[in-house]
C-alpha positions in Angstrom: 13.5 -18.4 -30.2 17.2 -18.1 -29.3 19.0 -21.0 -26.9 20.7 -19.1 -24.1 24.0 -20.3 -23.5 24.6 -22.0 -20.4 25.5 -20.0 -17.2 26.9 -21.4 -14.3 24.6 -21.3 -11.0 25.8 -18.5 -9.2 25.4 -16.5 -12.2 21.8 -17.6 -12.3 21.1 -17.0 -9.0 23.0 -13.6 -8.8 20.5 -12.5 -12.0 17.5 -13.6 -10.2 18.5 -11.9 -7.0 18.9 -8.6 -8.6 15.5 -8.7 -10.4 13.7 -10.0 -7.5 15.2 -7.1 -5.4 13.6 -4.8 -7.7 10.2 -5.8 -7.5 10.3 -6.8 -4.2 11.9 -3.9 -2.7 10.8 0.0 -2.8 14.2 0.7 -4.8 13.8 3.0 -7.5 13.1 1.4 -11.1 15.9 2.2 -13.9 13.3 4.9 -15.1 10.3 6.4 -14.1 7.3 7.2 -16.8 4.5 9.9 -16.7 6.2 12.0 -13.8 8.2 14.6 -15.2 6.5 17.8 -14.0 6.2 16.4 -10.6 9.6 15.1 -10.5 10.9 18.7 -11.4 8.5 20.2 -9.0 9.5 18.2 -5.8 13.6 18.5 -6.9 13.5 22.4 -7.0 11.6 22.4 -3.7 14.2 19.7 -2.0 17.4 21.2 -3.7 16.4 24.8 -2.6 16.2 23.7 0.7 19.6 22.0 0.5 21.7 24.8 -1.4 20.1 28.0 -0.2 18.9 26.8 3.2 15.0 27.6 2.3 12.6 25.8 4.3 9.1 24.3 3.3 6.2 21.7 3.5 4.4 20.1 1.0 2.3 16.8 0.4 2.7 14.1 -2.0 -1.2 12.6 -2.6 -2.2 9.9 -4.7 -3.8 6.6 -4.6 -1.9 3.6 -3.1 0.8 2.1 -5.7 0.9 5.5 -7.2 4.4 5.6 -6.7 4.5 8.4 -3.8 7.6 6.7 -2.3 9.4 5.8 -5.7 8.8 9.5 -6.7 10.6 10.9 -3.5 13.4 8.4 -3.4 14.5 9.0 -6.9 14.7 12.9 -6.0 16.8 11.9 -3.1 19.0 10.0 -5.2 19.6 12.3 -7.8 20.3 15.0 -4.7 23.0 12.9 -3.6 24.6 12.5 -6.5 25.1 16.1 -7.4 28.1 16.6 -4.7 28.0 17.5 -0.9 24.2 16.9 -0.6 24.5 13.9 1.5 27.2 15.7 4.1 24.5 18.5 4.2 21.2 17.0 4.7 20.0 14.9 7.1 16.8 12.5 6.4 14.5 11.6 9.0 11.6 8.9 8.2 8.2 8.5 10.4 5.4 6.3 9.7 2.0 6.9 10.9 1.5 2.9 11.5 4.5 2.7 13.3 4.6 5.9 15.1 1.2 6.2 16.8 2.1 9.2 19.2 4.1 12.2 19.5 6.2 10.4 22.1 7.3 7.4 20.0 7.9 10.1 17.4 10.1 12.1 19.1 12.0 9.7 20.3 12.6 8.0 16.8 13.6 11.7 15.5 16.2 12.0 18.3 17.7 8.7 17.2 17.7 9.0 13.4 19.5 12.6 14.1 22.0 11.2 16.3 21.1 13.5 19.4 21.7 10.7 22.0 25.2 11.8 23.0 23.7 15.4 23.2 21.0 14.3 25.4 23.6 12.6 27.9 22.1 12.0 31.2 19.2 14.4 31.0 15.7 13.0 32.1 13.1 14.4 30.6 9.7 14.1 32.6 7.1 14.8 29.9 6.8 14.8 26.0 6.9 18.7 26.4 10.2 18.7 27.9 11.5 16.0 25.6 10.0 18.1 22.4 11.4 21.5 23.6 14.7 20.3 24.0 14.4 18.8 20.1 13.0 22.2 18.8 15.7 24.1 20.5 18.3 21.9 18.9 16.8 22.4 15.6 16.6 26.4 16.0 20.3 26.6 17.2 21.0 26.1 13.5 22.0 28.6 11.0 22.1 28.8 7.3 25.3 27.2 7.4 23.9 24.3 9.3 22.7 20.6 7.8 19.0 20.6 6.3 16.6 18.6 7.9 14.4 16.5 5.8 11.5 14.9 7.6 9.6 12.4 5.7 5.8 11.6 7.0 4.7 8.5 5.3 1.1 7.9 5.8 0.6 11.5 6.6 -3.1 11.7 7.6 -2.6 9.1 10.8 0.0 12.0 12.3 -3.4 14.3 12.1 -4.8 11.8 14.3 -2.2 12.6 17.1 -3.6 14.4 20.2 -3.7 17.8 19.7 -1.2 17.6 16.3 1.5 18.7 18.6 4.3 17.2 16.6 2.9 18.6 13.2 2.3 21.9 14.6 6.0 22.5 15.8 7.5 20.7 12.5 5.3 23.3 10.3 5.8 26.1 12.8 9.9 25.8 12.6 9.5 25.2 8.6 7.1 28.5 8.4 9.8 30.6 10.7 12.7 29.9 9.2 14.7 29.1 12.3 16.6 26.2 10.8 16.5 24.3 7.5 13.6 21.9 7.7 11.7 20.3 5.1 8.7 18.7 5.7 7.2 16.1 3.3 3.8 14.2 3.9 2.9 11.1 2.1 -0.8 10.2 2.0 -3.3 8.7 -0.3 -6.4 11.0 1.5 -7.4 13.6 -0.8 -9.1 15.3 2.1 -5.9 15.3 4.1 -6.0 19.0 5.0 -9.4 18.8 6.1 -8.0 17.1 9.1 -5.2 19.7 10.3 -6.6 21.8 12.9 -6.4 25.5 12.4 -3.5 26.7 13.6 -1.7 23.6 12.0 -3.2 24.5 8.5 -2.0 28.1 9.2 1.4 27.5 9.1 1.4 24.6 6.1 2.5 25.9 2.8 -0.3 23.9 1.1 2.0 22.9 -1.5 0.6 19.7 -2.8 1.8 17.3 -5.5 -1.1 15.1 -6.9 -0.2 11.7 -8.6 -2.3 9.9 -10.7 -1.2 7.5 -13.0 -1.4 8.3 -16.8 1.1 6.5 -18.6 -0.3 4.7 -21.8 0.0 0.8 -22.5 3.6 1.4 -24.3 4.9 3.2 -21.5 3.4 0.1 -19.3 5.5 -2.3 -21.7 8.3 -0.3 -21.4 8.0 -0.5 -17.5 7.5 -4.2 -18.0 11.0 -4.2 -20.0 12.9 -2.1 -17.7 12.3 -4.2 -14.7 13.7 -7.5 -16.7 16.4 -5.8 -18.7 20.0 -6.1 -17.3 22.8 -3.4 -17.6 25.4 -5.0 -20.0 28.2 -4.5 -17.7 26.9 -6.2 -14.9 30.0 -7.5 -12.3 30.5 -11.4 -11.8 28.5 -12.2 -14.9 29.7 -13.4 -18.6 28.9 -10.9 -20.9 27.3 -13.1 -23.8 24.9 -14.3 -21.1 23.8 -10.9 -20.1 23.1 -9.7 -23.9 21.2 -13.2 -24.7 19.5 -12.6 -21.5 18.2 -9.0 -23.0 17.7 -10.4 -26.2 15.3 -12.8 -24.8 13.4 -10.4 -23.0 12.8 -8.3 -26.2 11.7 -11.5 -27.6 9.3 -12.4 -25.1 7.7 -8.8 -25.1 7.0 -9.2 -28.6 5.1 -12.6 -28.1 1.5 -12.0 -28.9 0.2 -13.9 -25.9 2.6 -11.8 -23.4 1.0 -8.7 -25.1 -2.5 -10.1 -24.7 -1.8 -11.0 -21.1 -0.1 -7.3 -20.4 -3.1 -5.6 -22.1 -5.6 -7.4 -20.1 -3.4 -6.9 -17.1 -3.4 -3.0 -17.9 -7.1 -2.7 -18.0 -7.8 -4.4 -15.1 -5.4 -2.4 -12.9 -2.6 0.0 -14.2 -0.6 -0.1 -10.8 2.6 -0.7 -10.7 2.7 -2.9 -7.6 0.1 -5.6 -9.6 2.3 -5.5 -12.3 5.6 -6.5 -10.2 3.2 -9.2 -8.7 2.4 -10.0 -12.4 6.2 -10.5 -13.3 7.4 -12.2 -9.9 6.5 -15.5 -10.4 8.0 -16.2 -14.0 11.5 -14.9 -12.3 11.0 -17.3 -9.4 10.8 -20.1 -11.8 14.6 -19.5 -13.0 16.9 -22.0 -11.9 20.1 -23.6 -13.3 18.2 -25.8 -15.6 16.0 -22.8 -16.9 18.3 -20.2 -17.1 15.7 -17.9 -19.0 12.2 -16.3 -18.8 9.6 -18.2 -20.5 6.6 -16.4 -22.4 4.3 -19.6 -21.0 5.0 -18.3 -17.5 3.7 -14.9 -18.2 0.3 -16.6 -19.1 0.4 -18.9 -15.9 1.0 -16.2 -13.7 -1.9 -14.2 -15.4 -4.2 -17.0 -14.6 -3.2 -17.5 -11.3 -3.3 -13.8 -10.2 -6.8 -13.3 -11.6 -8.5 -16.5 -11.6 -9.1 -16.9 -7.8 -12.3 -15.2 -6.8 -12.1 -12.6 -4.0 -14.6 -13.7 -2.3 -13.4 -17.0 -2.3 -10.0 -16.6 -1.4 -11.5 -14.7 1.9 -13.2 -18.2 2.8 -9.3 -19.2 3.0 -8.8 -17.5 6.5 -11.6 -17.7 8.3 -12.2 -19.9 11.0 -14.4 -23.3 11.4 -17.0 -21.3 13.8 -17.3 -18.9 10.9 -17.8 -21.2 8.3 -20.5 -22.8 10.4 -22.3 -19.6 10.5 -21.9 -19.3 6.6 -23.4 -22.7 6.5 -26.6 -21.4 8.6 -26.9 -18.4 6.8 -27.0 -20.4 3.4 -29.6 -22.8 4.9 -31.8 -19.9 6.1 -31.7 -18.0 3.0 -32.9 -21.6 1.6 -36.0 -22.0 3.8 -37.3 -18.4 3.8 -36.8 -17.9 -0.1 -33.9 -15.2 0.3 -36.1 -13.4 3.2 -33.8 -11.1 5.6 -32.4 -12.7 8.8 -30.5 -11.6 12.2 -28.3 -12.9 14.3 -30.8 -14.7 16.6 -32.3 -16.7 14.1 -28.6 -17.7 13.1 -27.7 -18.7 16.5 -30.4 -21.1 16.8 -29.7 -22.4 13.1 -26.2 -23.1 14.6 -27.5 -24.9 17.8 -29.6 -27.3 16.1 -26.5 -28.1 14.0 -24.3 -28.3 16.9 -27.0 -30.4 18.6 -27.2 -32.9 15.6 -23.5 -33.3 15.4 -22.2 -34.5 18.6 -18.7 -33.6 17.6 -19.1 -29.9 16.8 -18.1 -27.9 19.7 -20.9 -25.2 21.1 -19.8 -21.9 21.5 -20.9 -19.2 24.0 -23.2 -16.7 22.2 -20.9 -13.5 22.8 -18.2 -15.6 21.2 -20.6 -16.6 18.1 -21.8 -12.8 18.0 -18.0 -11.9 17.5 -17.8 -14.3 14.8 -20.9 -12.9 12.8 -19.6 -9.5 13.2 -16.1 -10.6 11.6 -18.2 -11.8 8.6 -20.0 -8.5 8.6 -16.9 -6.9 8.5 -15.7 -8.8 5.5 -18.8 -7.7 3.6 -20.2 -11.5 3.5 -23.6 -10.3 4.2 -24.8 -6.6 4.3 -27.5 -4.9 6.3 -31.1 -4.0 5.1 -31.3 -0.5 4.6 -33.7 0.7 6.9 -34.1 3.7 9.0 -35.4 1.6 11.8 -33.0 -0.9 11.5 -29.9 1.2 12.7 -31.6 1.8 15.8 -32.2 -1.6 16.4 -30.0 -3.8 19.0 -27.4 -5.7 16.9 -28.5 -9.1 17.7 -32.0 -8.3 15.8 -30.7 -6.3 12.9 -32.0 -7.7 9.5 -29.1 -8.9 7.4 -29.4 -10.5 3.7 -26.5 -11.9 2.0 -24.5 -9.7 -0.7 -25.5 -10.2 -4.3 -25.0 -8.4 -7.7 -27.9 -6.1 -9.0 -28.7 -8.6 -11.4 -29.7 -11.2 -9.2 -31.5 -8.9 -7.0 -33.6 -8.0 -10.1 -34.4 -11.3 -11.2 -35.4 -12.0 -7.5 -38.0 -9.0 -7.9 -39.4 -10.3 -10.9 -39.8 -13.9 -9.4 -41.7 -12.7 -6.6 -43.9 -10.4 -8.8 -44.7 -13.3 -10.9 -45.6 -15.5 -7.6 -47.7 -12.6 -6.5 -49.9 -12.6 -8.9 -50.6 -16.5 -8.8 -53.8 -17.1 -7.7 
């Protein structure tokens, strides 16, 4: 393996900062793989809105981490590089997790469209008046006005707003062509159109771009290299160092141990976000004494990411009270030979434990019940499947510890053997 020419500390920090920015931010990667048709479709819709004043609405649907935001940002970057698009396009971004109702959404739209000066000293008494002013402002434009792109991230959450007023008005403006408006929704729900009211659904164009990662392992390895390779003419860094860095990346790419780690990562989860997490640790280990990537760091990163059990990772964030309840449940399963239990049995076991250990604090029953419900939400225990069990009060519902199918099969076999004994 070739030794890299010793760079300065500033050059190492600049390289590390650049790659970490690629891995940790939503910036568009150097090249997008596997979405050529979807990208052309989205580019066609958005370019017609900017150049020809054609209003439209569409949804980008795909699982989390499939590249919905990345695809949209790459199309926006290409549009801005064409010419006067940046001057003729206003982008308004809304997120369903932040803009939880229409009032907050309309206020954010007003700020992003820089209409505060137009509002002036006007006082709007209700959401309807504020929204009406915003709609009148949009409809007052003509074909020569700027196009407005509305990006609705977590689109399915906007469908839970009261009467879906915001979605109805945005789709209505886009359908009536009173102003150049393009509404793009991003969601992970495949049935999102079923959440829309009838009047909202009738004004939606029903255009959908469905993203499902379909790249091969060779594409996956190419994405791995694209994130790590540096342009040869990067400003402020020695040309020889950049050349040797890229050669080092390609050498690591050919290492059998790294290929094996990438193949395991690809088979477990081909998500690009998981690949970024896999590459982040080796990049963070770069410093002045170790100015290049090491193949061993990628092996350690894979072991660190996948060696931790998911249930064990949950245990790190629970409280002392919840940990006591887990010990009580474990004790009950050992006493009653894995028979179901309920909250009252767990609470009595918890009281016995606190009486034996005077240093332990005995919480009220309502607090202990809340902690038990949190353990149920984490799926550390599961309810017994019984129609009568669902009608029982939650304190007396039968629960059981979660186990895999193989253990339950062995448990049934052991019970059958015990029942046959005289």
